[in-house]
N, C-alpha and C positions, 0 to 999 in steps of 0.2 A: 862563562858569561853570566853576569848577574841577571836576575829576573827583570829588573827595571830596564836594562839594556835590551833584553829580548822584547819586552813590551814596546819600547820605542821603535825598534827595528820592524816589528810586526805592524805597527800603526802609522809609520811615517808616510807611507804612500796612500793612505786613505784620503777620501775627499773631506772637505770641512763638514762639520755636523749640520744636519738638516735645519736645526733651529737657528743657527747663525746664518745659513743661506736664506732662510725665510725672512729674517730681519732685513737683510740687505736687498733681496729681490722683491719681496712683497710689501713690506712696510716702507721701504725706500727712505729710511732715516738718513739725514745728511751726515756725512762722515765727520767725526770729531775725535775725542780722546777716548780710547778703549783700554780696559785692563782685562787680560785673560788670566784667570787664576788656575793653577795646575795645568799649565799650557802643554805639558808633555812634549810630543814630537813637533808641536807648533802648527798643526794644520789649520786651525781656526785663526791663529795669529797671522799666518802668511796670507790667508784668504782676505782677512780684514785689511791688511796693508795693501794688497793688490786692488782693493776697492777704496783706496785713499784714506784709510783710517790711520791715525797715529796710535800705536799699540805699545803698552807696557805689558810684557809677558812675564808672569811670575811662576816659578816652580821651585820645589825643594831640591831638585837635581840640577846639575850644570848642563843644560840643554841648549844654551845659546848658539853654539856652533851648528847644531842640527837645523836651526832656523835661519841663521845668517847665510848659510850656503845656498839657500833657496831664494834669496833676495838680491836684486841688482843694487847698484850704488845709490840710486835715487830712493829706492824702497828702504834701504838701510837707514836713511835719515828719519824714517817714520817708525823705527823700531828701537825699543829699549828692553833690556832684560834685567831681572832682579832675582837672585837666588835667595829664597826666603821660605820659611815654614809658616803655617797659618797662625801658630800661637803668638808669634811676635810681629805679625803683619800690620803695617800702617798703610792706608790707602789714600791716594790723592783724589781730588774731585775729578769726576769723569762723566762722559755721556753714555757709557756702556760698560757693564760688567758681564763677561762671559765666564761661566763656571760649569763646565760640562765634566761630569764624572770625577769631581774632585772634592766637593763639599762634604760628601759622606765620610771622607777620610780624615776630616777634622775630628779630633777627639771630642766626644759628646760633651765633656765638661767645659770645653772652650767654644762650642758652637754658637751659643747665644751672643757672646762677645764678638765673634767673627761676623755673625749676621748683622749686628748693630753697626759694625765698621763698614760693611758692604752697603747697607741701607743708607747710612749717612754720607757715603762717598758719591752716590749717584745723584747728579743734578736733576732739577725739575725737568720733566719731559725726557729724561734719559731712560735707558732700558736695562733690564736684567734678562739675560738669556742663560739658562742652565737647567740643572736637574738635581734631584734629591732621591735617596733610596728610601723605599717604603718598608713598613714593618714585616712584610711577607718576603723580603729579599733573603735569599739563602744565607748570605754572609751574616745576617743578624744573629744566628745561632753560634757562630764561630769567631766573630770579630767584635767582641763586646765593647771595645773602646771607640768604635766607629759611631757615626750619627745616622740613625734611622728614624723616620718621621711618619706620623699618620697623615692622611689626606687633610684633615682639619688643621693639623699643625703647620703644614705647608701653606695652606690658604691663609692662615693667621699671619705668617711671615710677610705677606703682601698687602697688609692693611693700608699701607701708604702708596699703593700702586693700583693701576688699572690692569687687570689680567687680560692680556691679548689672546693667549693660548695656554691651555692647561690640559695636558694629556697624561693619563695614568696608564702605564703599560706593565703587564705581568706576562712574562714569557720565559721559556728556557732558551738559552743561547750561550755562545762562547764569550769568554773574557778576551782581553787583548793578548793574553798568553795562550789562547786556544783551548782553555779548560771550560767544560760545560758547567753551567750553574743556573739556578732560578733567579731571574731578575724581577724586581719590583721597583719601578722608577716613576717619578713624577717629573715630567718635562714642563718647564714654565718659560713663557715670554711675557714680560710685564713692563708697563710704562709707569715711571714715577710721577705721582700727582704733584 
């Protein structure tokens, strides 16, 4: 079994990410068009659809079936999937971008262009929910092509947004494959001005 399949199997039964739940339950933003980047096993996509969002889920792997089997016929009408890598990504206008644990995997040479596409796709009063890896993350020393940012760099990305929640987390913990590592993460919920 490939590592990516093992990752999907390990994470498929997890709850949606807390930042996505926070947006739905606390901010109570009216459902609209959402895009989930790097949707993986689809937990956030399924949660959004079950809360009446129309979702375009994007991943570089063919994960559509993992998601569709968890949706009924009515919910399937709110779901679209696109197999795509970040380097050639084009984004339609939307009310919400969810990007949990995926943006750091964008090649650092392509990150600025990807971020500009994300920023330009979110409509006024729309939201970004996601995270970035910081410079103290363990993978920074071994995965040179990935994107790692300072706190100041992350904040600068959101100059066109009102930051609703910003949390910096440093901890040791398991990856989706069960391997231990040191995490340095910036979790962000932000509203487009």
